[in-house]
C-alpha positions, 0 to 999 in steps of 0.5 A: 500500500502506498501512503500519501505523505504530501503535506496539504496546502492550508495557507491562504494567499498573501498580498505582496505589499513590498517591492516591484510587485506590490499593488500598482495603479495605472489609469483606471486599472489597479493590480493586486499580486499574491504569493501562494503555493497554489494558483488563485481560484479563477471561477467567475462565480467564486471571485470577490465582489467589486464592493468588497474592495475600498479604494481611495485616491488622493483621500477620496473614494474611487469605486471599483466597477469590475474584478478580474482574477488571473489564477495562474498569474496570481493577480486580481485586477480592479477596474476603477471608476476614475483613472489614477493620475501619476503622483496621486496617493492611493490605498486599497483595502479588502473586506470579505462581504460574504465570508459564509459562501464560496466567493472571495479571494481564495486559492485553488484549494479553497484557502481564503484570504482574510480581510486586509486594511488600507494598503499603499498603492504604487502609481506609475506613469504610463510611458507606452504610446498608442500603436496603430493596428495594421493587420487583420480586421482592425487594420485601417479601413474605409467605407464611403467617406469614413476612414477608421483607424484602431490603436493598441493601447493599455488604457484609453486614447485621449478623447480631446477634440482634434482640429482640421485634418489632425495631421492625417493625409489620404492619397488614392490611385484615382487622384493624388489626394483626398482632403480629410475634413475632420478627425474624431477620437473614440477614447474607449474604443481606441479609434480615430474616424476620419471624415473625407471630403468625398466618398471613396469608390469601391475600386480605389486603392487608398493609402494613409499617412500621419504626421503629428501636427505642430499646432493643436493636439495629435493622437495620443493616449490619456497619459499624453504619450503621442502616437508615432508618425507613419506614411503610405499605410495601406487601407482596406476598402470596404466601400460597397458596389454602387446601386444597380439601376438597370432592369433585367432585359429579355434575351430569348425564349425557348419551349420544350414540351410544357416547359417554356424558359425565358432568359434575361440579361442582368448585371447581378441576378434576378429576385428569387422571390416566388411568383404566384399563378401565371405571374403576368405571363400568357402563351399563345400560338398556332397549330402545325397548320399555321392557322389554328389559334392555340392558347396555352394556359400557364400553370406556374412560373419559377425563377432561377435567380443565378441563371437569370431565367423564368421557367413557365410550366404550361397546362398543355405541351407544345408539339413539334412544329407549332409556332409560339409567342409569349407576352408579359404584363407586370401583375397588379398584385403579387411580385413580378420579374425584377432583379435583386435591387427591385428594378422591374423587367419591361412588359413583352408583347407576342415575343417569338419563342424557339420551339425545341420540342422533339418530333419523337414523342417521350414515352419513357416514364420517370424512374425512382432513384432515391428517398431521404428524410430530414425531420418531417420532410421526405424527398423522393428523387426521380430520373427523368429525361425532361421534367416531372409534371408540376401540378398540385397534388391532393391528400397523400396522392398514393404515398404511404410511409412506415417506421420500423419503430412504430405505426405508419406516419401519415402524409399531410402534404405533397410538393412536386419540383418539376425541374429538380424531378423531386417529390417532397412529402410533408409527414404528420410528425418529425422523424427521430435521427435513429428511425428506419423508414420505408416508403410505398407508392400506389398510383392513384386515380385522377390528376394526383398521379406522379408523371412526367410533362408528357404524361408518362406515369411513374411506376408503383413502389413497395417498401423502398428504404429511406435514407435518414438525414435527420440530425442528432438533437441538441442536448446542451442546456442553456447556460446563464450569462449576464443578469442585470436590473434597471428599474423594475426590469430584470434581465437574464441573458442565456448562451445557447445554440438555439433561442429560448422557448417563448411558449413554455417559460417558468412562472414568476413563483420560480424566482426569488429576489433578495435585496440589501434594502429590507424596507420594501420586499421585491416580488417577480410579477411576470416573466417574458421570453424574447430570443435568448433573454428572460425579462422579469417585471418586478413589483417595484423599481430597484434603487440605484444603490441596492445590491440584489441576488436572484435564485431560480428553482426549476419547477416540475412539468413543462413550464420551465426555462428551456431552449427551442430543443426542449433542454431545460436550464438548470436551477441556480441560487444567489446569483449576483445581479448587476444594478444598472438603475441610474441615480435619481434624476433631480426634480424639475422645477414645477410649473407655476400656477397661473394667476387668474387675475393676470392677462393670459399670455400667448402660448407661442410666446412662452418659450424661455429658451427661444428654441421655437417650441413652447414651454408647454409642449416641452414640459410634456416630453417623454424621455428614456426610462427613469427620466422625469416628464419634460426631460426628453434626453434624460440629462436631468435638466428640463428641455424648456430650460436648454437652448440646445435641446427642444421637444415637441409632440409630432402628429401621427395618423391614428394617434394623439401624438408622439414625443420627439426630442432633438439635441444639438452638439450631442455626445451620446444624447447629452449636450457637450459641456460648454456648448454654444450651439442653439436650436432656433426652430423645431417643427413637423412638416409634410413629407414631399411627394417626391420621396422614394416609393418605399420610404415610410414616414409615420411622423412626416418630416422633422424640420429644424434650424440650429446655430453653431459656434464655428462657421463651416463646422460639422455639428452632431445631433441626436433625435429621440423618438418612440421605437414603435413608429418603426424607424430604421434611420434618419433619412435626409435629402441633399439640397440638390434634391437628388439623393436620400441617405440614412445619416444615422448609419455608420457610412455617414458617421451616425448610429442608432441606439436603444436608450431606456426604451427610446430610439436615439438616432445620432447623425452629423451635418456640416454647415454648408455641406450637401445636407445643409438646406441653405447650402451656405457655410454661414454658421447656421444649419437648416434641415428637414429629415425623416425618422422613417423606415425603409425596407433594408432588402431594397438597395436603391430606390428612385424618388418619383419625378427625380433622375438618378436619385437613390437612397443609400 
């Protein structure tokens, strides 16, 4: 017998407080290093909570927002709310907030570190400059007039505004140089976005150079380390191909039996959307005598998008020697022939058709070749020199399916693909991946028989083996990820291959929520499932400083959290909840009661901030969840008291109105500190008749005027609207009247954000640029845009009455 004489590890990890490896802070990262015989325990569920640490910098508390444990390196990295600057005094202390559970600072054996008192932290300067990333997906790239550079940097870039071209120059193979109009830094993402004086075409080769400017600020990190100069750096060109405006052009038509194929010339491909009925086609001709008229009914029309053909199945075959013509009239309902960008093919009148029907009749019936099943879809493939007859079948049409593992499986539907020579049976239930099936066929009476286009019937089948391609079902249960709360909405995000089952979710009683605040209990009132998210509506809103834990006990039966493959999510207990509830918004000044004896003021004149909207309307503004009424951008300041923020109620068909808020000089929906921008008017205007046909404008146009601090500069705006109007962009027409674009999209430097249940559309307009309606660099921007919806499947759409006008 072998005896284990190894002395067990019973020593807790020890914080290193001296030497080069003592606690250090750089920027907003504070690193603690430990000595221990074992690694630190790196299980995320067992790491210490941010609130267990107390960090003070220059005598003031600096809250810890995140904790990361590196077990092998024996380090714990704390992310601080505010960055530490060089030379500041800093200390860190630790108190195990939950000594009775499994979380806290501990080694892999489970030895826990006791609390430690305030310990001095070394603050060292960051001397490493940002480095431009030149490889892989983060290499410099351009799309239209937006060129993005990404830097490697341990902390963040300096987010201070850059002026002019900020030292950047761009060259192209198309011409010698492209002017850089502006440069914008995203400190957290470590990117610099250059707006070019013109859009780059999709074929141009672009190079980028940078020389640190002699005046003004260049690219540097938050510690002031400047990025190095570079020259002739290759830029990845992600600019898409221009919109296709040319419709498909008829090329030729040929018929063989009851199959008539029209071929089109098209630069891209045809729209593969299914055509219904005869799809606007009519086929006529004359008999072999050249005089007897014949009308061939069109049974169906099928598009082959890549081959750019439309195949008509005729109700009667064309015989050898007959003369045939085809006509096409775009249908008034349902889809017609068009390309993928929506350009419609022209009508045809009595277009000649080449008759390729052989003089020798086809007398060979279709021959069964194979059968495969996947779920509830069983496909039989036939060998046939021409095509199967594609008419609809009813009932089981003579087919019977049997399983070796049980009773017969009913056939509930049949679809014939004439050109692929296949018959697809829809079964009454899905087949498991281990089942063994056979299929039989007995020729039925009437029109349900399987036959080719010339009427040759397929032979009967008896217990033919079926290849089972049904995949093995997923058996991995959903795994819980982030758990967050904001107000009375608590969300659980699950990781899973499938979406969660929205029809069999757990009841509210399966969840238990505990809070650090014991004065008012919190119950779960309802449970909703969307995608991979479970949303709990609570009995009250959570305060911003409450600490919550959530437990879930899987109930018996089918009403549980599970994925679409019916894999149940496991129970969990005392799950920490990340509290995203904002701090209380300062109360807005109440509206004074009117003096009955005073003269009634003109409502239009009650406009204290001179933004063109009455104070009465602005006091009714609806902002993101948790904001006070009258604070449309949730910045804690009444809209009626800010010249750069204006709100009004837009009229909408069938509704009493919807709240709209515009923010000028916006950074994430809030007015930039020290801004001198002013909104001088904001109103709703009727949309022009020349808008693109597919553009839906539920609140018509939002028209505004704003004055700027610097003439000729670019101004950023944010427009808050109700997401229920269905807008997917902020669409604006250039002052030349030929182009509609979505300024709230990345190619134009904009974006869309869901902020607390409100849709925020961020965009920018240059004074005197193509989307400034007056076209002059005069310190004022005038625009009339639409928070609207445009189907994203459409690449281009010409507005009525305009030439060469397309939206992008």
